[in-house]
VODRENMI-337996 format. One record per atom (N, C-alpha, C): residue number from 1; x, y, z. Coordinates in nm, 4 decimals. Layout:
N
  marlum      east     north        up
     NUM         X         Y         Z
...
END
This chain:
112
  marlum      east     north        up
       1   22.3769   16.5346    6.9282
       1   22.5015   16.5596    6.8520
       1   22.5348   16.4541    6.7610
       2   22.5170   16.3277    6.8136
       2   22.5511   16.2120    6.7297
       2   22.4584   16.2018    6.6067
       3   22.3305   16.2386    6.6281
       3   22.2401   16.2487    6.5116
       3   22.2831   16.3421    6.4002
       4   22.3404   16.4550    6.4335
       4   22.3864   16.5498    6.3338
       4   22.5077   16.4897    6.2623
       5   22.5870   16.4164    6.3301
       5   22.7025   16.3655    6.2586
       5   22.6614   16.2513    6.1702
       6   22.5635   16.1720    6.2110
       6   22.5048   16.0656    6.1192
       6   22.4389   16.1268    5.9969
       7   22.3693   16.2279    6.0162
       7   22.2971   16.2978    5.9058
       7   22.4041   16.3589    5.8076
       8   22.5055   16.4255    5.8608
       8   22.6082   16.4752    5.7843
       8   22.6813   16.3694    5.7073
       9   22.7137   16.2617    5.7712
       9   22.7760   16.1460    5.6988
       9   22.6906   16.0952    5.5900
      10   22.5639   16.0879    5.6061
      10   22.4650   16.0346    5.5047
      10   22.4630   16.1263    5.3860
      11   22.4664   16.2556    5.4038
      11   22.4673   16.3560    5.3016
      11   22.5948   16.3491    5.2194
      12   22.7068   16.3299    5.2994
      12   22.8392   16.3298    5.2338
      12   22.8479   16.1974    5.1487
      13   22.7960   16.0892    5.2045
      13   22.8031   15.9629    5.1241
      13   22.7121   15.9763    5.0037
      14   22.5946   16.0375    5.0063
      14   22.5067   16.0492    4.8899
      14   22.5788   16.1491    4.7863
      15   22.6573   16.2436    4.8352
      15   22.7226   16.3396    4.7436
      15   22.8341   16.2638    4.6705
      16   22.9161   16.1785    4.7429
      16   23.0160   16.0891    4.6746
      16   22.9680   15.9987    4.5706
      17   22.8431   15.9329    4.6062
      17   22.7891   15.8446    4.5083
      17   22.7368   15.9267    4.3931
      18   22.6772   16.0438    4.4102
      18   22.6379   16.1124    4.2942
      18   22.7488   16.1642    4.2092
      19   22.8552   16.2032    4.2633
      19   22.9702   16.2381    4.1841
      19   23.0287   16.1220    4.1037
      20   23.0304   16.0091    4.1677
      20   23.0759   15.8905    4.0952
      20   22.9891   15.8521    3.9769
      21   22.8570   15.8546    4.0047
      21   22.7568   15.8252    3.9056
      21   22.7676   15.9250    3.7898
      22   22.7912   16.0554    3.8215
      22   22.7969   16.1617    3.7152
      22   22.9259   16.1357    3.6308
      23   23.0325   16.1001    3.6954
      23   23.1600   16.0771    3.6148
      23   23.1442   15.9628    3.5261
      24   23.0844   15.8486    3.5650
      24   23.0559   15.7350    3.4808
      24   22.9730   15.7747    3.3635
      25   22.8667   15.8497    3.3824
      25   22.7752   15.8942    3.2777
      25   22.8404   15.9821    3.1672
      26   22.9331   16.0755    3.2234
      26   23.0013   16.1598    3.1390
      26   23.1025   16.0854    3.0504
      27   23.1659   15.9827    3.1123
      27   23.2662   15.9014    3.0416
      27   23.1868   15.8240    2.9334
      28   23.0699   15.7758    2.9614
      28   22.9981   15.6994    2.8654
      28   22.9541   15.7856    2.7486
      29   22.9123   15.9153    2.7796
      29   22.8695   15.9989    2.6655
      29   22.9929   16.0380    2.5815
      30   23.1031   16.0648    2.6407
      30   23.2229   16.0956    2.5649
      30   23.2633   15.9710    2.4770
      31   23.2563   15.8549    2.5183
      31   23.2934   15.7390    2.4503
      31   23.1992   15.7185    2.3329
      32   23.0714   15.7394    2.3535
      32   22.9670   15.7283    2.2501
      32   22.9934   15.8309    2.1372
      33   23.0254   15.9493    2.1797
      33   23.0506   16.0602    2.0788
      33   23.1773   16.0296    2.0043
      34   23.2883   15.9810    2.0653
      34   23.4052   15.9411    2.0021
      34   23.3784   15.8396    1.8972
      35   23.3086   15.7302    1.9366
      35   23.2828   15.6226    1.8400
      35   23.1929   15.6689    1.7292
      36   23.1056   15.7617    1.7617
      36   23.0235   15.8204    1.6559
      36   23.1078   15.8958    1.5535
      37   23.2066   15.9656    1.5903
      37   23.3053   16.0406    1.5061
      37   23.4055   15.9510    1.4339
      38   23.4114   15.8155    1.4665
      38   23.4973   15.7301    1.3991
      38   23.6324   15.6996    1.4809
      39   23.6418   15.7503    1.6030
      39   23.7517   15.7270    1.6824
      39   23.7287   15.5886    1.7590
      40   23.8312   15.5030    1.7420
      40   23.8266   15.3706    1.8095
      40   23.8653   15.3775    1.9550
      41   23.7795   15.3303    2.0449
      41   23.8044   15.3343    2.1850
      41   23.7907   15.1905    2.2357
      42   23.8822   15.1408    2.3247
      42   23.8570   15.0095    2.3787
      42   23.7825   15.0109    2.5110
      43   23.7667   14.8877    2.5724
      43   23.6902   14.8859    2.6931
      43   23.7460   14.9701    2.8153
      44   23.8747   14.9980    2.8063
      44   23.9352   15.0755    2.9192
      44   23.9407   15.2169    2.8777
      45   23.8721   15.2628    2.7764
      45   23.8579   15.4080    2.7383
      45   24.0032   15.4588    2.6808
      46   24.0762   15.3689    2.6272
      46   24.1985   15.4192    2.5638
      46   24.1713   15.4260    2.4140
      47   24.2273   15.5350    2.3515
      47   24.2117   15.5597    2.1989
      47   24.3041   15.4675    2.1344
      48   24.2512   15.3958    2.0317
      48   24.3226   15.2953    1.9513
      48   24.3526   15.3691    1.8247
      49   24.4794   15.3876    1.7877
      49   24.5223   15.4425    1.6616
      49   24.5430   15.3350    1.5637
      50   24.4957   15.3488    1.4402
      50   24.5164   15.2502    1.3409
      50   24.6445   15.2586    1.2872
      51   24.7012   15.1483    1.2252
      51   24.8362   15.1464    1.1774
      51   24.8481   15.2264    1.0452
      52   24.7487   15.2100    0.9620
      52   24.7495   15.2843    0.8297
      52   24.6438   15.3861    0.8453
      53   24.6912   15.5114    0.8003
      53   24.5915   15.6258    0.7981
      53   24.4939   15.6174    0.6820
      54   24.3714   15.6507    0.7029
      54   24.2679   15.6331    0.5982
      54   24.2781   15.7648    0.5176
      55   24.2940   15.7412    0.3904
      55   24.3087   15.8596    0.2926
      55   24.1736   15.8640    0.2197
      56   24.1146   15.9676    0.2319
      56   23.9765   15.9883    0.1596
      56   24.0003   16.0504    0.0285
      57   23.9079   16.0265   -0.0700
      57   23.9123   16.0807   -0.2004
      57   23.8019   16.1862   -0.2040
      58   23.8422   16.3105   -0.2272
      58   23.7350   16.4165   -0.2297
      58   23.7577   16.4978   -0.3597
      59   23.6598   16.5791   -0.3905
      59   23.6656   16.6613   -0.5053
      59   23.5985   16.7984   -0.4699
      60   23.6374   16.8927   -0.5559
      60   23.5973   17.0342   -0.5251
      60   23.5076   17.0891   -0.6432
      61   23.4072   17.1572   -0.6115
      61   23.3147   17.2311   -0.7097
      61   23.3363   17.3716   -0.6809
      62   23.3718   17.4477   -0.7856
      62   23.3884   17.5961   -0.7702
      62   23.2783   17.6707   -0.8377
      63   23.2121   17.7510   -0.7618
      63   23.0960   17.8320   -0.8106
      63   23.1181   17.9740   -0.7589
      64   23.1355   18.0778   -0.8512
      64   23.1512   18.2097   -0.8104
      64   23.2504   18.2352   -0.6995
      65   23.3732   18.1871   -0.7175
      65   23.4890   18.1965   -0.6217
      65   23.4719   18.1417   -0.4936
      66   23.3683   18.0384   -0.4768
      66   23.3387   17.9767   -0.3555
      66   23.3661   17.8322   -0.3845
      67   23.4520   17.7600   -0.3133
      67   23.4805   17.6222   -0.3321
      67   23.3897   17.5282   -0.2285
      68   23.3423   17.4307   -0.2985
      68   23.2532   17.3383   -0.2212
      68   23.3202   17.2080   -0.2236
      69   23.3427   17.1339   -0.1123
      69   23.4175   17.0118   -0.0953
      69   23.3210   16.9027   -0.0776
      70   23.3263   16.7988   -0.1665
      70   23.2434   16.6785   -0.1547
      70   23.3285   16.5528   -0.1464
      71   23.2758   16.4419   -0.0980
      71   23.3450   16.3183   -0.0966
      71   23.2954   16.2361   -0.2251
      72   23.3411   16.1063   -0.2377
      72   23.3068   16.0321   -0.3595
      72   23.1625   16.0006   -0.3696
      73   23.0881   16.0070   -0.2587
      73   22.9550   15.9729   -0.2654
      73   22.8662   16.1020   -0.2777
      74   22.9258   16.2069   -0.3137
      74   22.8566   16.3408   -0.3359
      74   22.7985   16.3933   -0.2162
      75   22.8574   16.3666   -0.0979
      75   22.8094   16.4258    0.0219
      75   22.8906   16.5533    0.0525
      76   22.8194   16.6603    0.0880
      76   22.8771   16.7926    0.1117
      76   22.9509   16.7859    0.2357
      77   23.0803   16.8420    0.2400
      77   23.1653   16.8347    0.3557
      77   23.1764   16.9814    0.4125
      78   23.2206   17.0771    0.3288
      78   23.2350   17.2114    0.3711
      78   23.2601   17.3102    0.2559
      79   23.2589   17.4302    0.2773
      79   23.2860   17.5282    0.1727
      79   23.3816   17.6443    0.2200
      80   23.4534   17.6938    0.1311
      80   23.5493   17.8041    0.1690
      80   23.5957   17.8740    0.0429
      81   23.6887   17.9626    0.0580
      81   23.7392   18.0452   -0.0550
      81   23.8721   17.9787   -0.1068
      82   23.9505   17.9223   -0.0278
      82   24.0839   17.8663   -0.0659
      82   24.0838   17.7155   -0.0247
      83   24.1879   17.6505   -0.0805
      83   24.2178   17.5130   -0.0483
      83   24.2610   17.4960    0.0940
      84   24.3399   17.5942    0.1504
      84   24.3801   17.5860    0.2867
      84   24.2625   17.5935    0.3822
      85   24.1725   17.6777    0.3524
      85   24.0535   17.6908    0.4393
      85   23.9743   17.5565    0.4295
      86   23.9661   17.4961    0.3185
      86   23.8906   17.3698    0.3040
      86   23.9554   17.2628    0.3821
      87   24.1011   17.2680    0.3965
      87   24.1687   17.1549    0.4623
      87   24.1370   17.1844    0.6191
      88   24.1367   17.3042    0.6643
      88   24.1141   17.3264    0.8111
      88   23.9794   17.2938    0.8426
      89   23.8794   17.3317    0.7532
      89   23.7363   17.3117    0.7866
      89   23.7053   17.1548    0.7878
      90   23.7609   17.0942    0.6901
      90   23.7390   16.9471    0.6770
      90   23.7889   16.8717    0.8039
      91   23.9060   16.9204    0.8529
      91   23.9573   16.8657    0.9766
      91   23.8744   16.9032    1.0946
      92   23.8206   17.0229    1.1005
      92   23.7385   17.0692    1.2150
      92   23.6036   16.9976    1.2146
      93   23.5346   16.9901    1.1071
      93   23.3966   16.9525    1.0928
      93   23.3861   16.7964    1.0825
      94   23.4704   16.7353    0.9982
      94   23.4561   16.5918    0.9688
      94   23.5724   16.5104    1.0161
      95   23.6702   16.5675    1.0780
      95   23.7928   16.4925    1.1281
      95   23.8646   16.4249    1.0137
      96   23.8781   16.4977    0.9018
      96   23.9545   16.4414    0.7918
      96   24.0953   16.4783    0.7995
      97   24.1902   16.3862    0.8224
      97   24.3187   16.4267    0.8459
      97   24.4055   16.4069    0.7165
      98   24.3676   16.2984    0.6366
      98   24.4339   16.2696    0.5161
      98   24.3391   16.2499    0.4024
      99   24.3676   16.3265    0.2958
      99   24.2717   16.3197    0.1829
      99   24.3412   16.3579    0.0467
     100   24.2975   16.3060   -0.0636
     100   24.3464   16.3581   -0.1916
     100   24.2245   16.4279   -0.2471
     101   24.2490   16.5533   -0.2999
     101   24.1456   16.6364   -0.3364
     101   24.1695   16.6733   -0.4803
     102   24.0649   16.6520   -0.5673
     102   24.0683   16.6852   -0.6976
     102   23.9954   16.8159   -0.7304
     103   24.0700   16.9158   -0.7808
     103   24.0146   17.0472   -0.8112
     103   24.0348   17.0691   -0.9615
     104   23.9391   17.0312   -1.0406
     104   23.9543   17.0456   -1.1884
     104   24.0589   16.9516   -1.2361
     105   24.1721   17.0042   -1.2939
     105   24.2695   16.9233   -1.3433
     105   24.3958   16.9137   -1.2432
     106   24.3790   16.9724   -1.1213
     106   24.4827   16.9778   -1.0224
     106   24.4438   16.8703   -0.9078
     107   24.5508   16.8248   -0.8531
     107   24.5235   16.7247   -0.7323
     107   24.6064   16.7820   -0.6130
     108   24.5288   16.7931   -0.5061
     108   24.5958   16.8364   -0.3795
     108   24.5905   16.7216   -0.2736
     109   24.6767   16.7457   -0.1712
     109   24.6693   16.6438   -0.0604
     109   24.6446   16.7163    0.0707
     110   24.5522   16.6682    0.1548
     110   24.5261   16.7223    0.2822
     110   24.6146   16.6318    0.3810
     111   24.6963   16.6908    0.4529
     111   24.7783   16.6171    0.5514
     111   24.7832   16.7098    0.6823
     112   24.7137   16.6540    0.7837
     112   24.7007   16.7279    0.9089
     112   24.7660   16.6584    1.0227
END
């Protein structure tokens, strides 16, 4: 009977160590992805907000009623039919919260 208790304890201990290892690996993966997306994270895994928001300069190209959004380096960001859709897609795909957008002679601001 004592052998069964010892074996059960060893399995339970292995399970606990495995759960702890998995949680540390998942935390590292999440931190790496956050840093890859430009989110600043300190050593204790707290998100660091910058004091001044970064305002990007973007421009729109319109072709056949479809708007294409680019940054100043001519990198494609997203496409949509309206400025509102461009703002939501830019926030969703590239995490752009603040931007000034030039659409021909008009200038818009993305504030999310």
